[in-house]
All heavy atoms as TSV, in Angstrom:
chain	resi	resn	atom	element	x	y	z
A	1	MET	N	N	66.076	127.105	91.435
A	1	MET	CA	C	66.959	127.742	90.482
A	1	MET	C	C	67.748	128.879	91.116
A	1	MET	O	O	68.911	129.111	90.728
A	1	MET	CB	C	66.170	128.290	89.371
A	1	MET	CG	C	66.295	127.751	87.952
A	1	MET	SD	S	67.389	126.322	87.611
A	1	MET	CE	C	67.927	126.734	86.090
A	2	ALA	N	N	67.127	129.619	91.959
A	2	ALA	CA	C	67.838	130.784	92.611
A	2	ALA	C	C	69.016	130.298	93.431
A	2	ALA	O	O	70.006	131.129	93.458
A	2	ALA	CB	C	66.803	131.550	93.509
A	3	ASP	N	N	68.918	129.138	94.097
A	3	ASP	CA	C	70.055	128.713	94.834
A	3	ASP	C	C	71.257	128.363	93.985
A	3	ASP	O	O	72.371	128.685	94.325
A	3	ASP	CB	C	69.641	127.385	95.572
A	3	ASP	CG	C	68.625	127.595	96.684
A	3	ASP	OD1	O	68.449	128.699	97.155
A	3	ASP	OD2	O	67.847	126.600	96.919
A	4	ILE	N	N	70.968	127.759	92.841
A	4	ILE	CA	C	72.129	127.479	91.887
A	4	ILE	C	C	72.741	128.747	91.364
A	4	ILE	O	O	73.966	128.819	91.346
A	4	ILE	CB	C	71.596	126.575	90.712
A	4	ILE	CG1	C	71.112	125.252	91.237
A	4	ILE	CG2	C	72.644	126.453	89.680
A	4	ILE	CD1	C	70.411	124.383	90.272
A	5	ASP	N	N	71.941	129.730	91.053
A	5	ASP	CA	C	72.500	130.991	90.594
A	5	ASP	C	C	73.321	131.720	91.667
A	5	ASP	O	O	74.326	132.268	91.341
A	5	ASP	CB	C	71.292	131.933	90.209
A	5	ASP	CG	C	70.561	131.475	88.976
A	5	ASP	OD1	O	71.206	130.746	88.178
A	5	ASP	OD2	O	69.383	131.779	88.782
A	6	ASP	N	N	72.866	131.554	92.893
A	6	ASP	CA	C	73.645	132.194	94.056
A	6	ASP	C	C	74.991	131.513	94.198
A	6	ASP	O	O	76.042	132.163	94.443
A	6	ASP	CB	C	72.967	132.106	95.377
A	6	ASP	CG	C	71.702	133.009	95.409
A	6	ASP	OD1	O	71.718	134.057	94.712
A	6	ASP	OD2	O	70.833	132.769	96.311
A	7	ILE	N	N	74.994	130.116	94.001
A	7	ILE	CA	C	76.238	129.400	94.161
A	7	ILE	C	C	77.214	129.753	93.051
A	7	ILE	O	O	78.395	129.987	93.190
A	7	ILE	CB	C	75.996	127.875	94.073
A	7	ILE	CG1	C	75.175	127.470	95.444
A	7	ILE	CG2	C	77.219	127.071	93.939
A	7	ILE	CD1	C	74.665	126.086	95.386
A	8	ILE	N	N	76.719	129.865	91.808
A	8	ILE	CA	C	77.449	130.201	90.614
A	8	ILE	C	C	77.988	131.642	90.725
A	8	ILE	O	O	79.137	131.924	90.380
A	8	ILE	CB	C	76.685	130.043	89.322
A	8	ILE	CG1	C	76.419	128.484	89.154
A	8	ILE	CG2	C	77.448	130.554	88.101
A	8	ILE	CD1	C	75.485	128.196	88.051
A	9	ALA	N	N	77.225	132.560	91.239
A	9	ALA	CA	C	77.558	133.910	91.337
A	9	ALA	C	C	78.700	134.234	92.357
A	9	ALA	O	O	79.286	135.309	92.372
A	9	ALA	CB	C	76.273	134.743	91.717
A	10	GLY	N	N	79.045	133.247	93.123
A	10	GLY	CA	C	80.224	133.513	94.046
A	10	GLY	C	C	79.871	133.211	95.512
A	10	GLY	O	O	80.772	133.346	96.312
A	11	GLY	N	N	78.647	132.866	95.786
A	11	GLY	CA	C	78.359	132.561	97.193
A	11	GLY	C	C	78.980	131.203	97.625
A	11	GLY	O	O	79.443	131.103	98.817
A	12	GLY	N	N	79.149	130.288	96.729
A	12	GLY	CA	C	79.772	129.023	97.042
A	12	GLY	C	C	78.909	128.244	97.932
A	12	GLY	O	O	77.719	128.568	98.309
A	13	ILE	N	N	79.335	127.020	98.326
A	13	ILE	CA	C	78.665	126.091	99.202
A	13	ILE	C	C	79.493	126.033	100.483
A	13	ILE	O	O	80.680	125.839	100.486
A	13	ILE	CB	C	78.534	124.718	98.556
A	13	ILE	CG1	C	77.716	124.797	97.286
A	13	ILE	CG2	C	77.848	123.735	99.563
A	13	ILE	CD1	C	77.695	123.518	96.489
A	14	VAL	N	N	78.810	126.039	101.658
A	14	VAL	CA	C	79.435	125.938	102.895
A	14	VAL	C	C	79.182	124.577	103.434
A	14	VAL	O	O	78.072	124.116	103.653
A	14	VAL	CB	C	78.936	126.944	103.962
A	14	VAL	CG1	C	79.481	126.713	105.342
A	14	VAL	CG2	C	79.123	128.365	103.463
A	15	PHE	N	N	80.275	123.766	103.663
A	15	PHE	CA	C	80.168	122.435	104.211
A	15	PHE	C	C	80.423	122.454	105.618
A	15	PHE	O	O	81.493	122.978	106.064
A	15	PHE	CB	C	81.102	121.450	103.535
A	15	PHE	CG	C	80.839	121.246	102.071
A	15	PHE	CD1	C	81.485	121.983	101.053
A	15	PHE	CD2	C	79.928	120.301	101.758
A	15	PHE	CE1	C	81.159	121.747	99.762
A	15	PHE	CE2	C	79.563	120.012	100.420
A	15	PHE	CZ	C	80.251	120.809	99.385
A	16	ARG	N	N	79.482	121.971	106.488
A	16	ARG	CA	C	79.669	121.995	107.864
A	16	ARG	C	C	79.881	120.585	108.431
A	16	ARG	O	O	79.421	119.585	107.806
A	16	ARG	CB	C	78.380	122.512	108.588
A	16	ARG	CG	C	78.203	124.039	108.217
A	16	ARG	CD	C	77.073	124.589	109.048
A	16	ARG	NE	N	76.974	126.049	108.667
A	16	ARG	CZ	C	75.955	126.516	107.881
A	16	ARG	NH1	N	75.031	125.697	107.399
A	16	ARG	NH2	N	75.958	127.766	107.639
A	17	PRO	N	N	80.596	120.384	109.488
A	17	PRO	CA	C	80.817	119.095	110.062
A	17	PRO	C	C	79.514	118.509	110.551
A	17	PRO	O	O	78.681	119.268	110.937
A	17	PRO	CB	C	81.861	119.230	111.163
A	17	PRO	CG	C	81.882	120.720	111.435
A	17	PRO	CD	C	81.370	121.424	110.219
A	18	ALA	N	N	79.456	117.236	110.585
A	18	ALA	CA	C	78.267	116.553	111.144
A	18	ALA	C	C	78.078	116.861	112.623
A	18	ALA	O	O	79.040	117.005	113.346
A	18	ALA	CB	C	78.408	115.044	110.965
A	19	LYS	N	N	76.833	116.951	113.085
A	19	LYS	CA	C	76.588	117.128	114.462
A	19	LYS	C	C	76.862	115.980	115.236
A	19	LYS	O	O	76.639	114.830	114.826
A	19	LYS	CB	C	75.099	117.582	114.600
A	19	LYS	CG	C	74.731	118.828	113.950
A	19	LYS	CD	C	73.276	119.202	114.142
A	19	LYS	CE	C	72.896	120.416	113.553
A	19	LYS	NZ	N	71.474	120.761	113.749
A	20	LYS	N	N	77.469	116.135	116.390
A	20	LYS	CA	C	77.694	114.995	117.315
A	20	LYS	C	C	76.447	114.522	117.966
A	20	LYS	O	O	75.569	115.330	118.373
A	20	LYS	CB	C	78.796	115.360	118.312
A	20	LYS	CG	C	80.130	115.653	117.781
A	20	LYS	CD	C	81.125	115.975	118.737
A	20	LYS	CE	C	82.491	116.216	118.133
A	20	LYS	NZ	N	83.490	116.564	119.121
A	21	ASN	N	N	76.357	113.230	118.169
A	21	ASN	CA	C	75.226	112.651	118.812
A	21	ASN	C	C	75.413	112.717	120.333
A	21	ASN	O	O	76.279	112.044	120.909
A	21	ASN	CB	C	75.050	111.226	118.348
A	21	ASN	CG	C	73.739	110.535	118.897
A	21	ASN	OD1	O	72.985	111.304	119.565
A	21	ASN	ND2	N	73.528	109.285	118.635
A	22	ASP	N	N	74.606	113.532	121.031
A	22	ASP	CA	C	74.779	113.601	122.458
A	22	ASP	C	C	73.769	112.754	123.178
A	22	ASP	O	O	73.467	112.898	124.371
A	22	ASP	CB	C	74.608	115.045	122.921
A	22	ASP	CG	C	75.710	115.981	122.444
A	22	ASP	OD1	O	76.816	115.494	122.303
A	22	ASP	OD2	O	75.424	117.104	122.148
A	23	GLY	N	N	73.196	111.829	122.505
A	23	GLY	CA	C	72.159	110.922	123.039
A	23	GLY	C	C	72.697	109.821	123.881
A	23	GLY	O	O	73.759	109.945	124.442
A	24	LYS	N	N	72.101	108.710	123.935
A	24	LYS	CA	C	72.492	107.600	124.741
A	24	LYS	C	C	73.754	106.940	124.252
A	24	LYS	O	O	74.602	106.477	125.050
A	24	LYS	CB	C	71.340	106.530	124.835
A	24	LYS	CG	C	70.106	107.003	125.500
A	24	LYS	CD	C	69.037	105.931	125.484
A	24	LYS	CE	C	67.750	106.385	126.103
A	24	LYS	NZ	N	66.704	105.338	126.036
A	25	GLY	N	N	73.897	106.797	122.971
A	25	GLY	CA	C	75.105	106.148	122.417
A	25	GLY	C	C	76.379	106.858	122.610
A	25	GLY	O	O	76.404	108.114	122.781
A	26	SER	N	N	77.396	106.120	122.751
A	26	SER	CA	C	78.706	106.724	122.981
A	26	SER	C	C	79.451	106.966	121.655
A	26	SER	O	O	80.581	107.410	121.641
A	26	SER	CB	C	79.535	105.825	123.867
A	26	SER	OG	O	79.852	104.617	123.185
A	27	GLY	N	N	78.832	106.660	120.596
A	27	GLY	CA	C	79.378	106.826	119.191
A	27	GLY	C	C	80.335	105.738	118.813
A	27	GLY	O	O	80.894	105.813	117.756
A	28	LYS	N	N	80.558	104.715	119.634
A	28	LYS	CA	C	81.333	103.578	119.217
A	28	LYS	C	C	80.629	102.633	118.350
A	28	LYS	O	O	79.468	102.440	118.511
A	28	LYS	CB	C	81.887	102.915	120.512
A	28	LYS	CG	C	82.758	103.792	121.349
A	28	LYS	CD	C	83.336	102.958	122.477
A	28	LYS	CE	C	84.255	103.885	123.242
A	28	LYS	NZ	N	84.689	103.089	124.487
A	29	VAL	N	N	81.360	102.064	117.501
A	29	VAL	CA	C	80.736	100.923	116.640
A	29	VAL	C	C	80.990	99.589	117.302
A	29	VAL	O	O	82.155	99.273	117.611
A	29	VAL	CB	C	81.378	101.016	115.233
A	29	VAL	CG1	C	80.820	99.949	114.337
A	29	VAL	CG2	C	81.123	102.370	114.596
A	30	LYS	N	N	79.951	98.843	117.451
A	30	LYS	CA	C	80.139	97.496	117.965
A	30	LYS	C	C	80.511	96.517	116.838
A	30	LYS	O	O	79.996	96.567	115.722
A	30	LYS	CB	C	78.774	97.047	118.544
A	30	LYS	CG	C	78.412	97.794	119.841
A	30	LYS	CD	C	77.298	97.163	120.551
A	30	LYS	CE	C	76.975	97.891	121.812
A	30	LYS	NZ	N	75.990	97.271	122.569
A	31	THR	N	N	81.477	95.695	117.091
A	31	THR	CA	C	81.958	94.753	116.167
A	31	THR	C	C	82.332	93.451	116.853
A	31	THR	O	O	82.601	93.386	117.997
A	31	THR	CB	C	83.295	95.336	115.492
A	31	THR	OG1	O	83.714	94.369	114.583
A	31	THR	CG2	C	84.316	95.705	116.485
A	32	LYS	N	N	82.247	92.406	116.080
A	32	LYS	CA	C	82.557	91.116	116.523
A	32	LYS	C	C	84.106	90.893	116.547
A	32	LYS	O	O	84.563	89.954	117.143
A	32	LYS	CB	C	81.992	90.024	115.659
A	32	LYS	CG	C	80.401	89.974	115.668
A	32	LYS	CD	C	79.976	88.898	114.755
A	32	LYS	CE	C	78.472	88.843	114.691
A	32	LYS	NZ	N	77.956	87.865	113.765
A	33	ALA	N	N	84.811	91.754	115.840
A	33	ALA	CA	C	86.250	91.513	115.687
A	33	ALA	C	C	87.075	91.466	116.929
A	33	ALA	O	O	88.145	90.851	116.953
A	33	ALA	CB	C	86.807	92.567	114.742
A	34	LYS	N	N	86.521	91.996	118.050
A	34	LYS	CA	C	87.304	92.083	119.304
A	34	LYS	C	C	86.908	90.894	120.167
A	34	LYS	O	O	87.395	90.823	121.333
A	34	LYS	CB	C	87.196	93.406	119.936
A	34	LYS	CG	C	87.819	94.481	119.141
A	34	LYS	CD	C	87.872	95.780	119.908
A	34	LYS	CE	C	88.612	96.796	119.058
A	34	LYS	NZ	N	88.892	98.032	119.799
A	35	LYS	N	N	85.870	90.098	119.819
A	35	LYS	CA	C	85.432	89.012	120.745
A	35	LYS	C	C	86.491	87.889	120.587
A	35	LYS	O	O	87.233	87.639	119.640
A	35	LYS	CB	C	84.111	88.502	120.276
A	35	LYS	CG	C	83.053	89.513	120.322
A	35	LYS	CD	C	81.662	88.956	120.230
A	35	LYS	CE	C	80.691	89.993	120.418
A	35	LYS	NZ	N	79.511	89.684	121.107
A	36	LYS	N	N	86.558	87.123	121.755
A	36	LYS	CA	C	87.623	86.186	121.899
A	36	LYS	C	C	87.706	85.131	120.808
A	36	LYS	O	O	88.717	84.811	120.261
A	36	LYS	CB	C	87.479	85.479	123.219
A	36	LYS	CG	C	88.462	84.378	123.487
A	36	LYS	CD	C	88.944	84.282	124.891
A	36	LYS	CE	C	89.849	83.186	125.083
A	36	LYS	NZ	N	91.205	83.401	124.747
A	37	GLN	N	N	86.529	84.650	120.341
A	37	GLN	CA	C	86.614	83.563	119.272
A	37	GLN	C	C	87.116	84.157	118.008
A	37	GLN	O	O	87.854	83.342	117.293
A	37	GLN	CB	C	85.132	83.168	119.009
A	37	GLN	CG	C	84.581	82.285	120.177
A	37	GLN	CD	C	83.244	81.752	119.807
A	37	GLN	OE1	O	82.515	82.374	118.959
A	37	GLN	NE2	N	82.781	80.748	120.422
A	38	TYR	N	N	86.881	85.426	117.684
A	38	TYR	CA	C	87.489	85.921	116.462
A	38	TYR	C	C	88.956	86.170	116.582
A	38	TYR	O	O	89.701	85.995	115.704
A	38	TYR	CB	C	86.740	87.197	116.044
A	38	TYR	CG	C	85.381	86.911	115.477
A	38	TYR	CD1	C	84.286	86.538	116.188
A	38	TYR	CD2	C	85.255	86.944	113.992
A	38	TYR	CE1	C	83.004	86.276	115.550
A	38	TYR	CE2	C	84.048	86.652	113.370
A	38	TYR	CZ	C	82.968	86.287	114.189
A	38	TYR	OH	O	81.781	85.978	113.603
A	39	ILE	N	N	89.320	86.622	117.767
A	39	ILE	CA	C	90.782	86.899	117.994
A	39	ILE	C	C	91.629	85.619	117.889
A	39	ILE	O	O	92.647	85.544	117.392
A	39	ILE	CB	C	91.012	87.658	119.326
A	39	ILE	CG1	C	90.452	89.034	119.258
A	39	ILE	CG2	C	92.476	87.639	119.733
A	39	ILE	CD1	C	90.452	89.805	120.534
A	40	THR	N	N	91.077	84.509	118.497
A	40	THR	CA	C	91.760	83.259	118.536
A	40	THR	C	C	91.579	82.422	117.280
A	40	THR	O	O	92.269	81.479	117.060
A	40	THR	CB	C	91.381	82.430	119.697
A	40	THR	OG1	O	89.953	82.182	119.703
A	40	THR	CG2	C	91.692	83.151	121.018
A	41	GLY	N	N	90.646	82.806	116.409
A	41	GLY	CA	C	90.394	82.083	115.175
A	41	GLY	C	C	89.611	80.789	115.435
A	41	GLY	O	O	89.450	80.026	114.583
A	42	ALA	N	N	88.869	80.777	116.606
A	42	ALA	CA	C	88.184	79.611	117.013
A	42	ALA	C	C	86.856	79.338	116.280
A	42	ALA	O	O	86.271	78.313	116.277
A	42	ALA	CB	C	87.903	79.578	118.503
A	43	HIS	N	N	86.322	80.382	115.567
A	43	HIS	CA	C	85.025	80.235	114.929
A	43	HIS	C	C	85.052	79.602	113.638
A	43	HIS	O	O	84.056	79.384	112.983
A	43	HIS	CB	C	84.311	81.606	114.910
A	43	HIS	CG	C	85.013	82.524	113.902
A	43	HIS	ND1	N	86.142	83.188	114.218
A	43	HIS	CD2	C	84.709	82.939	112.731
A	43	HIS	CE1	C	86.587	83.964	113.215
A	43	HIS	NE2	N	85.655	83.824	112.258
A	44	GLY	N	N	86.316	79.247	113.134
A	44	GLY	CA	C	86.419	78.425	111.941
A	44	GLY	C	C	86.788	79.164	110.644
A	44	GLY	O	O	87.019	78.549	109.683
A	45	SER	N	N	86.783	80.469	110.610
A	45	SER	CA	C	87.082	81.192	109.442
A	45	SER	C	C	88.512	81.170	109.207
A	45	SER	O	O	89.405	81.349	110.042
A	45	SER	CB	C	86.632	82.592	109.615
A	45	SER	OG	O	87.221	83.486	108.565
A	46	GLY	N	N	88.971	80.836	107.945
A	46	GLY	CA	C	90.328	80.740	107.592
A	46	GLY	C	C	91.058	82.095	107.700
A	46	GLY	O	O	92.181	82.139	108.166
A	47	SER	N	N	90.341	83.169	107.392
A	47	SER	CA	C	90.927	84.476	107.526
A	47	SER	C	C	91.209	84.786	109.037
A	47	SER	O	O	92.216	85.320	109.373
A	47	SER	CB	C	89.924	85.567	106.986
A	47	SER	OG	O	90.335	86.771	107.247
A	48	ALA	N	N	90.268	84.449	109.933
A	48	ALA	CA	C	90.424	84.668	111.268
A	48	ALA	C	C	91.608	83.864	111.843
A	48	ALA	O	O	92.330	84.357	112.724
A	48	ALA	CB	C	89.129	84.388	112.043
A	49	ARG	N	N	91.741	82.591	111.429
A	49	ARG	CA	C	92.809	81.747	111.852
A	49	ARG	C	C	94.157	82.354	111.443
A	49	ARG	O	O	95.044	82.340	112.227
A	49	ARG	CB	C	92.669	80.399	111.305
A	49	ARG	CG	C	91.738	79.482	112.109
A	49	ARG	CD	C	91.920	78.067	111.692
A	49	ARG	NE	N	90.541	77.500	111.436
A	49	ARG	CZ	C	90.246	76.865	110.287
A	49	ARG	NH1	N	91.092	76.673	109.364
A	49	ARG	NH2	N	89.000	76.488	110.156
A	50	GLN	N	N	94.175	82.841	110.269
A	50	GLN	CA	C	95.469	83.501	109.761
A	50	GLN	C	C	95.757	84.723	110.513
A	50	GLN	O	O	96.857	84.968	110.994
A	50	GLN	CB	C	95.301	83.799	108.304
A	50	GLN	CG	C	96.621	84.287	107.601
A	50	GLN	CD	C	96.476	84.402	106.130
A	50	GLN	OE1	O	95.399	84.332	105.619
A	50	GLN	NE2	N	97.558	84.599	105.494
A	51	LYS	N	N	94.780	85.561	110.792
A	51	LYS	CA	C	94.992	86.760	111.618
A	51	LYS	C	C	95.424	86.387	113.010
A	51	LYS	O	O	96.299	87.091	113.650
A	51	LYS	CB	C	93.742	87.624	111.644
A	51	LYS	CG	C	93.448	88.303	110.377
A	51	LYS	CD	C	92.147	89.136	110.473
A	51	LYS	CE	C	91.800	89.754	109.163
A	51	LYS	NZ	N	90.592	90.526	109.202
A	52	ALA	N	N	94.781	85.347	113.577
A	52	ALA	CA	C	95.195	84.896	114.948
A	52	ALA	C	C	96.653	84.516	114.977
A	52	ALA	O	O	97.361	84.747	115.919
A	52	ALA	CB	C	94.275	83.855	115.395
A	53	LYS	N	N	97.013	83.772	113.869
A	53	LYS	CA	C	98.445	83.352	113.804
A	53	LYS	C	C	99.365	84.467	113.828
A	53	LYS	O	O	100.425	84.597	114.528
A	53	LYS	CB	C	98.678	82.486	112.566
A	53	LYS	CG	C	100.079	81.981	112.328
A	53	LYS	CD	C	100.121	81.182	111.082
A	53	LYS	CE	C	100.374	82.167	109.959
A	53	LYS	NZ	N	100.681	81.517	108.609
A	54	TYR	N	N	99.051	85.582	113.015
A	54	TYR	CA	C	99.905	86.814	112.952
A	54	TYR	C	C	99.884	87.495	114.236
A	54	TYR	O	O	100.926	87.958	114.760
A	54	TYR	CB	C	99.411	87.726	111.845
A	54	TYR	CG	C	99.533	87.243	110.478
A	54	TYR	CD1	C	98.651	87.511	109.522
A	54	TYR	CD2	C	100.586	86.358	110.176
A	54	TYR	CE1	C	98.813	87.026	108.137
A	54	TYR	CE2	C	100.804	85.872	108.857
A	54	TYR	CZ	C	99.924	86.186	107.897
A	54	TYR	OH	O	99.987	85.671	106.603
A	55	ARG	N	N	98.743	87.551	114.974
A	55	ARG	CA	C	98.688	88.124	116.362
A	55	ARG	C	C	99.577	87.430	117.339
A	55	ARG	O	O	100.331	88.070	118.102
A	55	ARG	CB	C	97.307	88.126	116.827
A	55	ARG	CG	C	96.361	89.187	116.271
A	55	ARG	CD	C	95.085	89.325	116.948
A	55	ARG	NE	N	94.146	90.114	116.247
A	55	ARG	CZ	C	93.099	89.599	115.530
A	55	ARG	NH1	N	92.891	88.307	115.427
A	55	ARG	NH2	N	92.360	90.403	114.877
A	56	GLU	N	N	99.599	86.112	117.201
A	56	GLU	CA	C	100.394	85.303	118.125
A	56	GLU	C	C	101.906	85.510	117.849
A	56	GLU	O	O	102.625	85.643	118.761
A	56	GLU	CB	C	100.072	83.804	117.950
A	56	GLU	CG	C	100.749	82.948	118.994
A	56	GLU	CD	C	100.274	81.446	118.839
A	56	GLU	OE1	O	99.349	81.247	118.159
A	56	GLU	OE2	O	100.961	80.625	119.332
A	57	GLN	N	N	102.242	85.573	116.583
A	57	GLN	CA	C	103.612	85.794	116.245
A	57	GLN	C	C	104.137	87.161	116.660
A	57	GLN	O	O	105.147	87.326	117.135
A	57	GLN	CB	C	103.810	85.742	114.645
A	57	GLN	CG	C	103.705	84.325	114.162
A	57	GLN	CD	C	103.752	84.239	112.588
A	57	GLN	OE1	O	103.726	85.351	112.008
A	57	GLN	NE2	N	103.764	83.132	112.017
A	58	ARG	N	N	103.218	88.182	116.505
A	58	ARG	CA	C	103.581	89.477	116.947
A	58	ARG	C	C	103.724	89.619	118.489
A	58	ARG	O	O	104.590	90.241	118.986
A	58	ARG	CB	C	102.522	90.560	116.453
A	58	ARG	CG	C	102.861	91.969	116.737
A	58	ARG	CD	C	101.833	92.916	116.117
A	58	ARG	NE	N	100.586	92.689	116.713
A	58	ARG	CZ	C	99.409	92.687	115.981
A	58	ARG	NH1	N	99.425	92.822	114.684
A	58	ARG	NH2	N	98.289	92.527	116.607
A	59	ALA	N	N	102.886	88.836	119.192
A	59	ALA	CA	C	102.884	88.827	120.619
A	59	ALA	C	C	104.221	88.199	121.156
A	59	ALA	O	O	104.723	88.566	122.196
A	59	ALA	CB	C	101.724	88.137	121.219
A	60	ASN	N	N	104.632	87.171	120.432
A	60	ASN	CA	C	105.818	86.406	120.814
A	60	ASN	C	C	107.131	87.011	120.272
A	60	ASN	O	O	108.194	86.456	120.584
A	60	ASN	CB	C	105.714	84.934	120.392
A	60	ASN	CG	C	104.585	84.231	121.105
A	60	ASN	OD1	O	104.358	84.576	122.305
A	60	ASN	ND2	N	103.924	83.295	120.468
A	61	ARG	N	N	107.036	88.023	119.467
A	61	ARG	CA	C	108.229	88.571	118.836
A	61	ARG	C	C	109.335	88.995	119.789
A	61	ARG	O	O	110.560	88.801	119.529
A	61	ARG	CB	C	107.827	89.714	117.913
A	61	ARG	CG	C	108.928	90.180	116.959
A	61	ARG	CD	C	108.394	91.149	115.923
A	61	ARG	NE	N	107.389	90.444	115.101
A	61	ARG	CZ	C	106.315	91.112	114.464
A	61	ARG	NH1	N	106.129	92.327	114.636
A	61	ARG	NH2	N	105.501	90.409	113.740
A	62	HIS	N	N	108.954	89.652	120.838
A	62	HIS	CA	C	109.932	90.230	121.781
A	62	HIS	C	C	110.112	89.394	123.015
A	62	HIS	O	O	110.843	89.820	123.885
A	62	HIS	CB	C	109.562	91.661	122.109
A	62	HIS	CG	C	109.513	92.557	120.928
A	62	HIS	ND1	N	110.642	92.954	120.270
A	62	HIS	CD2	C	108.497	93.128	120.238
A	62	HIS	CE1	C	110.334	93.720	119.229
A	62	HIS	NE2	N	109.010	93.805	119.193
A	63	LYS	N	N	109.542	88.204	123.077
A	63	LYS	CA	C	109.734	87.349	124.223
A	63	LYS	C	C	111.058	86.513	123.993
A	63	LYS	O	O	111.297	86.134	122.934
A	63	LYS	CB	C	108.530	86.368	124.410
A	63	LYS	CG	C	107.306	87.012	124.787
A	63	LYS	CD	C	106.174	86.097	125.000
A	63	LYS	CE	C	104.987	86.692	125.447
A	63	LYS	NZ	N	103.832	85.703	125.606
A	64	LYS	N	N	111.773	86.365	125.065
A	64	LYS	CA	C	113.007	85.580	124.874
A	64	LYS	C	C	113.047	84.453	125.902
A	64	LYS	O	O	112.513	84.410	126.889
A	64	LYS	CB	C	114.222	86.465	125.085
A	64	LYS	CG	C	114.469	87.341	123.889
A	64	LYS	CD	C	115.710	88.153	123.999
A	64	LYS	CE	C	115.854	88.999	122.746
A	64	LYS	NZ	N	117.109	89.704	122.793
């Protein structure tokens, strides 16, 4: 209860940024989205095929 009273009285709450992980991990998130099958749409998902089509169109946009 004392903590709540201090906050209400004007102390407020201090939000600090999260601590960075200096351990083994580099902080990157591993994802399947950058693997070749997903980029080319070869794994069979309709969504992936559509995205692959858009990527191909974008890559060919400035080729003459």
